[in-house]
C-alpha positions in Angstrom: -32.4 1.9 -26.1 -30.2 4.9 -26.0 -27.4 2.9 -24.5 -27.8 0.3 -27.3 -27.7 3.1 -30.0 -24.6 4.5 -28.4 -22.9 1.3 -28.5 -23.8 0.6 -32.1 -22.7 4.1 -33.1 -19.3 3.6 -31.2 -18.8 0.3 -33.1 -19.4 1.9 -36.4 -16.9 4.5 -35.5 -14.3 2.0 -34.6 -14.8 0.0 -37.6 -14.5 3.2 -39.8 -11.3 4.1 -38.1 -9.7 1.0 -39.0 -11.1 1.4 -42.7 -9.7 4.8 -43.5 -8.9 5.0 -47.2 -5.2 5.9 -47.4 -5.4 7.2 -51.0 -8.2 9.4 -50.0 -6.3 10.6 -47.0 -2.8 11.2 -48.6 -4.0 11.6 -52.4 -1.0 12.0 -55.0 2.2 11.0 -53.4 5.4 12.9 -54.1 9.1 13.2 -53.0 10.4 16.1 -51.2 14.1 15.8 -50.4 14.5 12.3 -48.6 10.7 12.1 -47.7 7.8 10.6 -49.2 5.0 13.0 -48.9 1.3 13.3 -49.4 -0.3 15.8 -51.9 0.0 18.6 -49.4 3.7 18.1 -48.9 3.4 16.4 -45.5 5.6 13.4 -44.7 3.8 10.0 -45.1 5.0 6.5 -44.1 3.3 3.8 -45.8 3.2 0.2 -44.1 2.1 -3.0 -45.6 2.5 -6.5 -46.9 4.1 -8.0 -50.0 2.3 -10.9 -51.8 4.6 -13.8 -52.7 5.7 -14.5 -56.2 2.6 -14.6 -58.5 3.8 -17.6 -60.4 4.2 -19.7 -57.0 1.2 -18.4 -54.8 -1.3 -17.1 -57.4 -4.3 -18.0 -55.2 -3.8 -14.8 -53.0 -4.0 -12.6 -56.0 -7.6 -11.7 -55.5 -9.6 -8.9 -54.6 -10.8 -10.3 -51.2 -7.3 -11.0 -50.1 -6.4 -7.3 -50.8 -9.6 -6.3 -48.8 -8.5 -8.4 -46.0 -5.0 -6.9 -45.8 -6.7 -3.4 -45.7 -9.4 -3.8 -43.3 -8.3 -6.5 -41.0 -4.5 -6.0 -41.1 -4.6 -2.2 -41.5 -2.3 -2.2 -44.7 -2.0 1.1 -46.4 0.1 -0.4 -49.2 0.2 -3.9 -50.8 2.9 -5.2 -53.1 2.2 -7.4 -56.0 5.4 -9.4 -56.7 5.2 -10.4 -60.5 7.6 -13.1 -60.9 10.1 -12.8 -63.7 12.0 -15.8 -62.9 11.4 -19.5 -61.8 8.8 -21.6 -63.9 5.5 -20.1 -65.3 6.9 -16.6 -64.9 5.8 -13.4 -66.7 8.2 -14.0 -69.7 6.8 -17.4 -70.1 3.2 -17.0 -69.5 2.3 -13.2 -69.6 -1.4 -13.6 -69.9 -1.6 -15.3 -66.5 0.7 -12.8 -64.9 -1.2 -9.9 -66.2 -4.5 -11.6 -64.9 -2.9 -11.9 -61.3 -1.5 -8.4 -61.3 -4.7 -6.9 -62.6 -6.6 -8.7 -59.9 -4.5 -7.0 -57.3 -4.1 -3.6 -58.7 -7.8 -3.2 -59.5 -8.7 -4.3 -56.0 -6.2 -1.8 -54.4 -7.6 0.9 -56.4 -11.2 0.1 -55.2 -10.0 -0.4 -51.8 -8.0 3.0 -52.0 -4.7 1.7 -51.0 -1.5 2.2 -52.5 -0.2 -0.7 -54.6 3.4 -1.5 -55.6 3.7 -3.1 -59.1 7.0 -5.2 -58.5 9.0 -6.5 -61.4 10.3 -9.4 -59.2 13.6 -10.5 -60.7 17.3 -10.8 -59.9 18.4 -10.4 -63.6 18.4 -7.5 -65.9 15.7 -7.6 -68.6 15.7 -4.2 -69.8 13.5 -4.3 -73.1 10.9 -6.5 -71.5 10.7 -4.4 -68.4 10.4 -1.2 -70.5 7.5 -2.9 -72.5 5.7 -4.2 -69.2 6.0 -0.9 -67.4 5.0 1.2 -70.5 1.7 -0.9 -70.7 1.2 -0.4 -66.8 1.8 3.4 -67.1 -0.6 3.7 -69.9 -3.3 1.6 -68.1 -2.8 2.8 -64.4 -0.8 6.1 -64.8 -4.0 8.2 -64.1 -4.3 6.5 -60.5 -2.6 7.9 -57.6 -2.7 4.6 -56.1 0.1 3.1 -58.2 3.9 2.8 -57.3 6.4 1.2 -59.8 9.2 -0.9 -58.5 11.3 -1.5 -61.7 13.8 -4.0 -60.3 13.4 -6.3 -57.3 16.8 -7.2 -55.7 19.6 -6.9 -58.3 22.4 -9.3 -57.5 25.3 -9.1 -59.9 24.6 -5.7 -61.4 26.9 -2.7 -60.7 25.4 0.5 -59.7 26.6 2.1 -63.1 24.6 -0.5 -65.1 21.6 -0.2 -62.8 21.6 3.6 -63.5 21.5 3.0 -67.2 18.7 0.4 -66.9 16.7 2.8 -64.5 17.1 5.7 -66.8 15.6 3.7 -69.7 12.8 2.1 -67.7 11.9 5.4 -65.9 11.9 7.2 -69.3 9.4 4.8 -70.7 7.1 5.2 -67.7 7.2 8.9 -67.8 6.0 8.9 -71.4 2.7 8.0 -69.9 2.8 8.9 -66.2 4.5 12.0 -65.2 4.2 11.9 -61.3 3.6 8.5 -59.7 6.4 7.1 -57.5 9.0 5.0 -59.0 11.2 2.8 -57.0 14.8 2.0 -58.0 16.8 -1.1 -56.7 20.4 -1.0 -55.8 23.2 -3.6 -56.0 23.6 -6.7 -53.7 20.0 -7.7 -53.0 19.0 -4.0 -52.5 21.6 -3.3 -49.7 24.3 -1.3 -51.1 22.5 2.0 -50.7 25.7 3.8 -50.0 26.6 3.4 -53.6 23.3 5.4 -54.4 24.1 7.9 -51.7 27.5 8.7 -53.6 26.0 9.0 -57.0 22.2 9.1 -57.4 20.3 9.5 -60.4 20.1 12.9 -61.9 17.1 14.7 -63.6 14.2 12.7 -62.3 11.5 13.5 -59.8 9.4 11.4 -57.6 11.8 8.5 -57.5 13.0 6.6 -54.4 15.6 3.9 -53.7 14.7 0.5 -52.3 16.5 -1.0 -49.3 15.6 -4.7 -48.4 16.5 -6.3 -45.0 15.8 -9.5 -43.2 16.0 -8.9 -39.4 17.8 -12.1 -38.3 20.5 -11.4 -40.8 20.8 -7.7 -41.3 21.5 -5.7 -38.2 23.2 -2.5 -37.2 25.6 -2.3 -40.1 22.7 -2.1 -42.7 20.7 0.3 -40.4 23.5 2.6 -40.1 24.2 2.4 -43.9 20.5 3.3 -44.5 20.3 6.1 -42.0 23.4 7.8 -43.4 21.9 7.6 -47.0 18.7 9.3 -45.6 20.8 12.0 -44.0 22.6 12.6 -47.1 19.1 13.4 -48.9 18.4 10.0 -50.5 14.8 9.0 -50.4 14.7 5.3 -49.2 11.6 3.1 -49.5 11.8 -0.4 -47.8 9.7 -2.4 -50.4 10.6 -5.8 -48.9 11.8 -6.9 -45.4 11.3 -9.9 -43.4 11.5 -10.9 -39.5 13.6 -13.8 -40.4 17.0 -14.7 -41.9 17.7 -13.7 -45.4 16.9 -17.0 -46.9 13.2 -16.3 -45.9 13.5 -19.2 -43.3 15.3 -19.7 -40.2 14.8 -18.0 -36.8 12.6 -15.0 -36.3 14.4 -12.0 -34.7 11.5 -9.8 -33.1 14.0 -7.6 -31.5 15.9 -6.7 -34.5 12.6 -6.2 -36.5 11.6 -3.7 -33.8 14.9 -1.7 -34.2 14.3 -1.6 -37.8 10.8 -0.4 -37.5 11.7 2.1 -35.0 14.4 3.5 -37.3 12.0 3.7 -40.1 9.4 5.5 -38.1 12.2 8.1 -36.8 13.4 8.8 -40.3 10.2 8.5 -42.2 10.7 5.6 -44.1 8.0 3.4 -45.5 8.2 -0.4 -45.0 6.5 -3.5 -46.5 6.9 -7.0 -45.1 7.3 -10.4 -46.9 5.2 -12.3 -47.6 1.4 -13.3 -47.9 2.1 -16.9 -48.9 1.7 -20.4 -47.3 5.3 -21.8 -48.0 6.8 -23.9 -45.4 9.2 -21.2 -44.2 9.4 -18.8 -41.4 8.8 -15.6 -43.4 5.6 -17.0 -45.1 2.8 -15.6 -43.0 0.0 -18.3 -43.5 -0.6 -22.0 -43.1 -1.6 -24.0 -46.3 -5.1 -24.5 -44.9 -5.6 -20.7 -44.9 -8.2 -19.6 -47.3 -7.1 -17.7 -50.4 -9.4 -14.7 -49.5 -9.5 -14.2 -45.8 -10.2 -13.1 -43.2 -7.7 -15.2 -41.6 -8.2 -16.5 -38.0 -5.2 -16.7 -35.6 -5.1 -20.4 -35.9 -4.0 -20.2 -39.6 -1.6 -17.1 -39.2 2.1 -18.2 -38.5 4.4 -16.7 -35.9 5.8 -14.1 -38.5 2.4 -13.2 -39.8 1.1 -12.5 -36.1 4.3 -10.4 -35.5 3.8 -8.3 -38.6 0.1 -7.9 -38.3 0.6 -6.6 -34.8 3.1 -4.1 -36.0 0.8 -2.8 -38.8 -2.0 -2.4 -36.2 0.1 -0.6 -33.8 1.5 1.9 -36.4 -1.3 2.2 -38.9 -4.1 3.7 -36.5 
């Protein structure tokens, strides 16, 4: 009987170890120099999964999927990618978008994982973004779980125009939320971080700059550019990355992915992988027959999903 009780207690301890609440552990995040830090000022690396566009894969925008990502995939952060482009997007159907986003944000708060509220667009919509993030800050600014990503992957915007955009949107958020982390995109699909390094925003606290990479396309040149920016004091957050080519499809480059993750771990950079979706492409992590909620058995997790899940379990211990 004693042996049986010992085994049960060990199992409980193991389960608890994999269900540590990141927000309880780290608390209110802050930026110190180039580093994301916990409420005590100690460096923190968040690692997690981005859901696909809400208007294409809304079925995964539910509380049980978030629970699965935390408890089974060891995510410490999830990213809710609210589509502001393609059909049935936020601008066309705001009520549905808000329903999807609320499901994920509320679930993340309940699960005590961090959540990125992502304005998923490639085109500037300043007034609409200000209105949206103002509402989000009023509703969720009191929770330390929340991270705002104010512009996913600018394409044609110059850094000068993005600085102007960011100043306006950050100003709106800070009316209601003085301290949660804000992520700012940079030109050319979030790859021109060297432009940020030469002329960062001034007068704001707790902001970081996003770099996005896809391992089979973006190699040493972008890693070197990213490391140089961090060494100049720029706080970088990789809010989207993939193990595939930049198209989201094509070959999977596990070797390049490992190099990226090793660099992130060495420099203290948080990283999020794309995507929790069931599209017929390499970066999509699930097969169409996967349930909306999980847990997902190995036979419905695609190669990219297994690779990313393995990395999360390796580093988020």
